[in-house]
N, C-alpha and C positions, 0 to 999 in steps of 0.2 A: 364906115359911117362916121361923119364928123361929130365933134362934141355937141354942136348945135342940134344936129339931127337926133343924136342919142338923147339929149335932154328932152326934146319934144316927144320922142317915143316913150321915154320913161314916165313922163308926166301924164300919159294916158292910163296908167295903172293906179287904181285906188285901193285903199285898205278895206277889206271886206270882213264882216264879222264884228264881234264886240269882245272886249276883254283882252287878256294876254294872248300873244301869239304862241301857240304850242310848238315845241321843237319838231314835231311830226309834220309841220307845214313847211319846214325848210329842209327839202330833201336834196341830197347830193348823190348823184349817180356816177358810176365809173364803168367803162368798158374798154376792152382792147380795141385798137383801131380797126382791126379786121373782123370785129364782132358786131352783130346787129342788135344785141340785147343789152339794155342798160341794167346794171345791178345797183339797187339802192344801198347806200352805205349806212351803217349804224345799227345793225341787228342787236337788239336788247341794249341800246345805248341811248341815253336821254340828253347828251350834250355833245356839241362839236364846236370848234373854234375856227374862224377864218382870220388869220393874222395878216396884217398889212405892214409892209416895210416901205416907207416912202423915200428911203435913201437909194433905192435901186431903180435903175432904168433898163437893166438888162439882166439876163439870167444865163448861167453857165450850166450845161447839162453834165451828166456823169462822164461823158466822153470828152469834155473840155470844149465843146462847141458853145459859142456865145451867141445868144439871140437878142436882138435889139427891138423886138416888136412889143415890148411891154410898155404900157402907157403909164408913166409916172409912179408906178408902184409895183412891187412884187407881192403876190399873194400866196399864201400857203394854207392848206386846210389840215387841221390836226384832229383826227378821230381817235381820241384817247380811250384806251381800254375797250376796243371794239371786239366783241365776242366772236370767236371763230365757230362757224356752223357749216355742216356739209352741204346744205342747199341754200342757205341764206347768205353765205359769203364764200362760195366755192372759189372765186378768183383769189381769195387770200391764201389758199393752199399753194398756188403757183408762186405768189409773191414770197411766201414763207420759204418754200423750197429753194427759190433762186437766191434769197438772202442767206440761207444756210450754206449754199454752195458758192457764195461770193460772186454771184452773177448779177449784182444790182444794176450793172450797166445795160442789162436787157429789159429793164422795167420802165422805159421812158417812151413807150408808144401807146399811151392811153388817151382816151377822150373823157372829159369831165362835163357833166351837166348839172347845173345848180338851178333849182326851181323854188321860187318864193310863192307858196300856195295861197298866202293871204293877200297877195297883190295881184289883182285881176283887172283886165280891161273890160270894155263895155260888152264884149262877147263871151265873158266868163272864162277867158283864157288867162293862164297864169304866167307871170314874168319868169323867163328862163335865160340862162347864159350857157353857151357851149364853148368849150375850149379844147383845142387839139394839142397833141404832143406834150401832155403833162407826164410827170414822173411820179410813180407810186413806190414808197419805201416803207418798210416796217422799222420803226425807230426803237421800239421796246418789245421784246419777245418775252411773254411770261403770263402772269395771271395767278389767281389764287384758286378758287373753287373750280374755275373753268379756264381754258387756255384763251388768252386775249392777246391783242396786238395793238400797239399805238401806230396807226397808219398815218403817214404824212404824204400829202399830195402837193408837189411843188412845180414850179415852172408855169404858173397860171398867169396868162396874159389877159388882155381885155376880152379876147375871143369874139364870139358872135352872139348877138342878142336876138331873142325871139320869144315864142310862147310854147306852152305845153297845155294840153287839155285835161290830162289825167295823171295823177300821181302814181297810180297803180300800174299803168302801162304807158310811159311817156313817149310821145312822138314829138320831136322838136320841129317847129315851124319857124324858119328864119324871119326876122323882121323885114318889112318892106320899107325902104327908105324913100320911095316915090321917085327914084331916079330913072 
């Protein structure tokens, strides 16, 4: 999708609702590439940050491979103090085990789905972006009353834009560019 096509597509989404946008309307999902189920990130967490670095136009993965498909910036999602739960964040157990075992190089085959629930098109579909081949790492292992982890997702490129109809069971529909 060219920048012009993307701008035209993004302009079809309007802000719905009134007042402040709640964190629960910006849902970030993660899944392993060979999995069909999206896991929402942020169990018992009310904040998340998407950091942008405009100095980067490429990303190097943990194996040293350099990818040049990043468009003008590198993004990273930081889920600070994400509470670990047996069913709400089961994928974190794998990331935790691999981090403990020094196998972080095996944590780079994830798909990311970001959904803006407050931005909808005329068919009540929510704006979404899907990115393949992102890396998930635990940056800080610990917590106080409960075990938590600072989860970082990096290697985020422009990806593919589209829509999602439901936050509770997202199915990504790619955007049609009219080509």
